[in-house]
C-alpha positions as CSV (number, residue, x, y, z in Angstrom):
1,M,-28.9,120.3,-50.2
2,K,-27.2,121.2,-53.3
3,L,-28.2,119.4,-56.4
4,M,-25.5,118.6,-58.9
5,N,-25.7,117.3,-62.5
6,S,-24.6,113.8,-62.6
7,T,-24.8,113.1,-66.4
8,L,-22.1,110.7,-67.4
9,E,-22.6,111.2,-71.3
10,S,-20.1,113.5,-73.0
11,G,-22.2,113.8,-76.4
12,F,-25.7,113.4,-78.1
13,I,-26.9,111.8,-80.9
14,L,-29.2,113.6,-83.3
15,V,-32.4,111.2,-84.4
16,G,-33.9,111.5,-87.5
17,I,-33.9,109.9,-91.0
18,L,-31.1,107.9,-90.2
19,D,-32.5,106.6,-87.2
20,G,-33.0,102.5,-87.0
21,S,-31.5,102.6,-90.4
22,G,-29.5,99.2,-91.4
23,S,-27.0,101.4,-93.5
24,P,-27.0,105.3,-92.4
25,E,-23.7,105.6,-94.8
26,L,-25.7,104.8,-97.8
27,I,-28.4,106.7,-97.1
28,C,-26.2,109.9,-96.3
29,A,-24.3,109.3,-99.3
30,T,-27.8,109.1,-101.4
31,I,-28.9,112.5,-99.8
32,T,-25.3,114.4,-100.6
33,A,-25.7,112.9,-104.4
34,L,-29.1,114.0,-104.5
35,Y,-28.4,117.6,-103.3
36,M,-24.8,118.0,-105.2
37,L,-27.2,117.0,-108.3
38,A,-29.8,119.6,-107.5
39,L,-27.1,122.3,-106.9
40,T,-25.1,121.5,-110.0
41,S,-28.1,120.9,-112.4
42,N,-29.9,123.9,-111.3
43,G,-26.7,126.0,-111.2
44,L,-26.0,125.1,-114.9
45,L,-29.7,125.5,-116.0
46,L,-29.2,129.2,-114.2
47,L,-26.2,129.8,-116.1
48,V,-27.2,128.5,-119.9
49,I,-30.4,130.7,-119.7
50,T,-28.5,133.7,-118.3
51,L,-25.7,133.6,-120.8
52,D,-27.5,132.5,-123.8
53,A,-29.6,135.8,-125.2
54,R,-31.8,133.5,-127.3
55,L,-33.1,131.9,-124.2
56,H,-34.4,134.9,-122.9
57,V,-37.8,134.5,-123.6
58,P,-40.7,133.9,-121.1
59,M,-40.8,130.5,-120.8
60,Y,-36.8,130.2,-120.0
61,L,-37.2,133.1,-117.4
62,L,-39.7,131.2,-116.0
63,L,-37.3,128.1,-115.8
64,R,-34.7,130.2,-114.6
65,Q,-36.8,131.1,-111.8
66,L,-37.8,127.8,-111.0
67,S,-34.0,126.7,-110.7
68,L,-33.3,129.7,-108.7
69,I,-36.2,129.0,-106.2
70,D,-35.2,125.1,-106.1
71,L,-31.4,126.0,-105.7
72,L,-32.2,128.5,-102.8
73,F,-35.1,125.8,-101.2
74,T,-32.4,123.0,-101.2
75,S,-29.7,124.7,-100.0
76,T,-32.0,126.4,-97.1
77,V,-33.8,123.2,-96.2
78,T,-30.9,120.5,-96.7
79,P,-28.5,121.7,-94.2
80,K,-31.0,122.5,-91.5
81,A,-32.6,119.2,-91.2
82,I,-32.6,119.3,-87.4
83,L,-37.8,119.3,-86.5
84,A,-36.9,120.9,-82.4
85,C,-36.4,119.7,-78.9
86,V,-39.2,121.9,-77.2
87,D,-43.1,122.0,-77.2
88,T,-44.1,122.0,-80.9
89,S,-47.7,122.4,-80.7
90,Q,-47.9,126.3,-81.3
91,Y,-45.0,125.6,-84.2
92,E,-47.4,122.8,-85.7
93,L,-50.6,125.1,-85.7
94,M,-48.4,127.6,-87.6
95,V,-47.1,125.2,-90.0
96,Y,-50.4,123.8,-90.7
97,V,-52.2,127.3,-91.1
98,T,-49.0,128.2,-93.4
99,G,-49.3,125.0,-95.4
100,V,-52.8,125.6,-96.2
101,I,-52.0,129.2,-97.5
102,F,-49.0,128.5,-99.3
103,L,-49.6,125.0,-100.6
104,L,-53.3,124.5,-101.5
105,L,-53.8,128.3,-103.0
106,P,-51.0,127.8,-105.6
107,L,-52.3,124.1,-106.0
108,S,-55.6,125.2,-106.9
109,A,-54.0,128.0,-109.3
110,I,-51.6,125.4,-111.0
111,F,-54.7,123.0,-111.6
112,T,-57.0,125.8,-112.8
113,S,-54.1,126.6,-115.2
114,Y,-53.5,123.2,-116.3
115,S,-57.3,122.6,-116.7
116,L,-57.3,125.4,-119.3
117,I,-53.9,124.3,-120.9
118,L,-55.7,120.6,-121.3
119,S,-58.7,122.4,-122.7
120,T,-56.7,124.3,-125.6
121,V,-54.9,121.0,-126.3
122,L,-57.8,118.9,-126.7
123,H,-59.3,121.6,-129.3
124,M,-55.6,121.3,-131.1
125,P,-56.3,120.2,-135.0
126,S,-53.0,118.3,-135.1
127,N,-52.7,114.9,-133.3
128,E,-49.0,115.2,-133.1
129,G,-48.9,118.8,-131.8
130,R,-51.9,117.4,-129.1
131,K,-49.6,114.3,-128.0
132,K,-46.3,116.6,-127.8
133,A,-48.2,119.2,-125.6
134,L,-49.7,116.4,-123.4
135,V,-46.3,114.6,-123.0
136,T,-44.8,117.9,-121.9
137,C,-47.8,119.0,-119.6
138,S,-47.4,115.6,-118.1
139,S,-43.7,115.9,-117.2
140,H,-44.7,119.3,-115.8
141,L,-47.7,117.6,-113.8
142,T,-45.5,114.7,-112.5
143,V,-43.0,117.2,-110.9
144,V,-45.8,119.2,-109.5
145,G,-47.8,116.3,-108.1
146,M,-44.1,114.8,-106.3
147,F,-43.7,118.4,-104.8
148,Y,-47.0,119.2,-103.6
149,G,-48.1,115.9,-102.7
150,G,-45.2,115.3,-100.5
151,A,-45.5,119.0,-99.0
152,T,-49.1,118.5,-98.5
153,F,-48.8,115.2,-96.5
154,M,-46.2,116.9,-94.5
155,Y,-47.9,120.2,-93.7
156,V,-51.6,119.7,-94.1
157,L,-52.4,116.5,-92.9
158,P,-52.4,116.3,-88.9
159,S,-49.3,114.9,-87.4
160,S,-51.5,112.0,-86.2
161,F,-51.8,110.4,-89.6
162,H,-47.8,110.0,-90.2
163,S,-44.9,109.1,-88.1
164,S,-41.7,111.3,-87.8
165,K,-39.7,108.5,-89.6
166,Q,-42.3,108.9,-92.5
167,D,-41.9,112.8,-92.1
168,N,-38.4,112.5,-92.3
169,I,-38.1,110.5,-95.5
170,I,-41.1,112.7,-97.3
171,S,-39.2,116.1,-96.5
172,V,-36.0,114.4,-98.1
173,F,-38.1,113.6,-101.3
174,Y,-39.5,116.7,-101.9
175,T,-36.9,118.9,-100.6
176,I,-34.1,117.3,-102.5
177,V,-35.3,114.8,-105.0
178,T,-37.6,117.3,-106.8
179,P,-35.4,120.1,-107.2
180,A,-32.7,117.7,-108.3
181,L,-35.2,116.4,-111.1
182,N,-36.6,119.8,-112.4
183,P,-34.0,120.9,-114.3
184,L,-33.8,117.3,-115.7
185,I,-37.1,117.0,-116.5
186,Y,-37.6,120.7,-118.0
187,S,-34.8,120.8,-120.3
188,L,-34.6,117.2,-121.6
189,R,-37.4,117.9,-123.9
190,N,-35.5,120.9,-125.4
191,K,-32.3,121.2,-127.5
């Protein structure tokens, strides 16, 4: 007896963040706009910091590195947003271990650094200087919280705590929204 494939479909449908959405065009346009904003703003920040010799100080060199990482990260993740049609149990274990190492260790270093910064700021003699430092630190911590909160939700929490729809939305948030906001937050307070 000869077996034959009798599939009548001539195409396939990718299921993801747009699944069950009432307006996939709006979501797609929003993601595209945020992606373009991330590329443009990070690219401009890279260009300005590289070309202006006055900005070749440690703080701006760090911001240049952050912009480069955001630009590369967004460009790597966003176009490849297509979670595998095979058994993913080994992949999920690898992602969990990697998530713990690459998310929680840097996050603990960031919190340690900001604890030291907060201690220093609270001992500043000037109320105006203390307020300015706290406002700057709070904007930085907002970005850190958005990125690490979403990434921790995705990679450290067991998958039984969240649905694939939530995963898709959170991954768009920390891979597109945060890199798009970083240059704005870090450059708005500077002239």
